[in-house]
C-alpha positions as CSV (number, residue, x, y, z in Angstrom):
1,M,-23.7,-10.4,-13.2
2,T,-20.3,-12.1,-12.9
3,K,-17.1,-10.1,-13.4
4,V,-13.8,-11.9,-14.0
5,I,-10.7,-10.1,-12.7
6,S,-7.2,-11.5,-13.3
7,V,-5.0,-12.1,-10.2
8,G,-2.3,-10.1,-12.0
9,K,-4.5,-7.1,-12.2
10,V,-5.4,-7.3,-8.6
11,L,-1.8,-7.7,-7.4
12,N,-0.5,-5.0,-9.6
13,S,-3.2,-2.5,-8.7
14,R,-2.1,0.1,-6.1
15,C,-5.5,1.6,-5.7
16,S,-8.8,-0.1,-6.5
17,C,-11.0,2.9,-6.9
18,D,-11.8,6.4,-6.0
19,F,-14.2,7.6,-3.3
20,D,-17.1,9.2,-5.3
21,C,-18.7,6.0,-6.6
22,N,-18.0,7.2,-10.1
23,P,-14.7,5.5,-11.1
24,K,-13.0,6.8,-14.2
25,K,-11.7,3.2,-14.9
26,D,-13.6,-0.1,-14.7
27,Q,-12.0,-1.5,-11.5
28,W,-13.0,-4.3,-9.2
29,G,-14.0,-2.5,-6.0
30,I,-16.0,0.6,-5.1
31,F,-15.4,2.9,-2.2
32,I,-18.6,4.5,-0.9
33,K,-17.9,7.5,1.2
34,D,-18.7,7.1,4.9
35,K,-19.8,3.5,4.4
36,Y,-17.7,0.7,5.8
37,P,-17.8,-3.1,5.5
38,S,-19.5,-5.0,8.3
39,Q,-17.4,-6.5,11.1
40,R,-18.1,-10.0,9.7
41,I,-16.6,-9.0,6.3
42,I,-13.6,-7.4,8.0
43,E,-13.0,-10.5,10.0
44,R,-13.0,-12.6,6.8
45,V,-10.4,-10.3,5.3
46,L,-8.3,-10.6,8.5
47,Q,-8.6,-14.4,8.4
48,C,-7.0,-14.3,4.9
49,C,-4.1,-12.3,6.2
50,R,-2.7,-15.4,8.0
51,I,0.0,-16.4,5.5
52,P,2.7,-19.1,5.6
53,Q,5.9,-17.7,6.9
54,F,9.6,-18.6,6.7
55,S,10.9,-16.3,9.5
56,G,9.0,-17.8,12.4
57,R,8.5,-14.3,13.7
58,K,5.1,-12.6,14.3
59,L,3.4,-10.4,11.7
60,S,1.2,-7.7,13.1
61,L,-2.1,-6.2,11.9
62,W,-4.2,-3.6,13.7
63,F,-6.8,-1.0,13.1
64,E,-6.2,2.7,13.8
65,D,-8.1,5.7,12.5
66,E,-10.2,3.4,10.2
67,Y,-7.1,2.0,8.5
68,L,-5.8,-1.6,8.6
69,F,-2.1,-1.4,9.4
70,L,0.2,-4.3,8.5
71,G,3.7,-4.9,9.8
72,F,5.7,-6.9,12.2
73,E,7.2,-7.0,15.7
74,K,10.6,-5.2,15.7
75,T,13.8,-7.3,15.8
76,N,17.4,-6.4,16.1
77,D,18.4,-9.0,13.6
78,P,18.9,-7.4,10.1
79,F,18.3,-10.7,8.3
80,Q,15.1,-11.4,10.2
81,T,14.0,-7.8,9.4
82,R,14.5,-8.3,5.7
83,L,12.5,-11.6,5.8
84,L,9.7,-9.8,7.8
85,H,9.5,-7.0,5.2
86,I,9.0,-9.6,2.5
87,E,6.4,-11.6,4.5
88,S,4.6,-8.4,5.3
89,G,4.5,-7.6,1.6
90,M,2.9,-11.0,0.9
91,Q,0.4,-10.2,3.6
92,Q,-0.5,-7.0,1.8
93,E,-1.1,-9.0,-1.3
94,A,-3.4,-11.3,0.7
95,V,-5.5,-8.3,1.7
96,Y,-5.9,-7.4,-2.0
97,L,-7.0,-11.0,-2.9
98,A,-9.4,-11.2,0.1
99,C,-10.9,-7.8,-0.9
100,T,-11.2,-8.9,-4.5
101,A,-13.0,-12.0,-3.5
102,L,-15.4,-10.0,-1.2
103,W,-15.9,-7.3,-3.8
104,L,-14.4,-4.6,-1.5
105,G,-12.4,-1.6,-2.6
106,T,-9.0,-1.1,-1.0
107,C,-6.2,1.4,-1.3
108,I,-2.7,0.8,0.0
109,H,-0.6,3.5,1.5
110,N,3.1,2.6,1.7
111,L,4.8,3.5,5.0
112,G,8.3,3.9,3.6
113,I,11.0,1.6,2.3
114,N,12.1,0.7,5.9
115,G,8.6,1.0,7.4
116,T,7.3,3.3,10.2
117,E,7.8,2.6,13.9
118,Y,4.8,2.2,16.1
119,T,6.0,1.4,19.7
120,D,7.1,-2.3,19.6
121,K,6.0,-2.8,15.9
122,M,7.2,-1.8,12.5
123,A,4.3,-0.8,10.1
124,T,4.9,-1.5,6.4
125,A,1.6,-0.3,5.0
126,R,-1.9,0.8,5.8
127,H,-5.0,-0.1,3.9
128,A,-8.2,1.8,3.5
129,V,-10.9,-0.9,3.1
């Protein structure tokens, strides 16, 4: 069975599904409690997170406590910081598109308007995949 999902629906969705495999809405991904995608699938999602950038600075992604964190290396330049927030947001959208293509559920957790500091990085969001 083929299911067609608009890109707009994916990009405007803040949560793809709930955890009990009985979603109240027809959405594109299903979370199955205590079941996670294979490493091969996770690597494919991460490959899609490499987006074109204007800032020339490094975006960061890492796993912690079964969440995919997205963000960037901290900078003291306010202009670069604004660019990196925008680029990190585009990276978040890339995660949604990759998960859609791979039929994975994902839920984004915003880490604040200015992000959350993690040592030498600024995290902008974390994804449950």
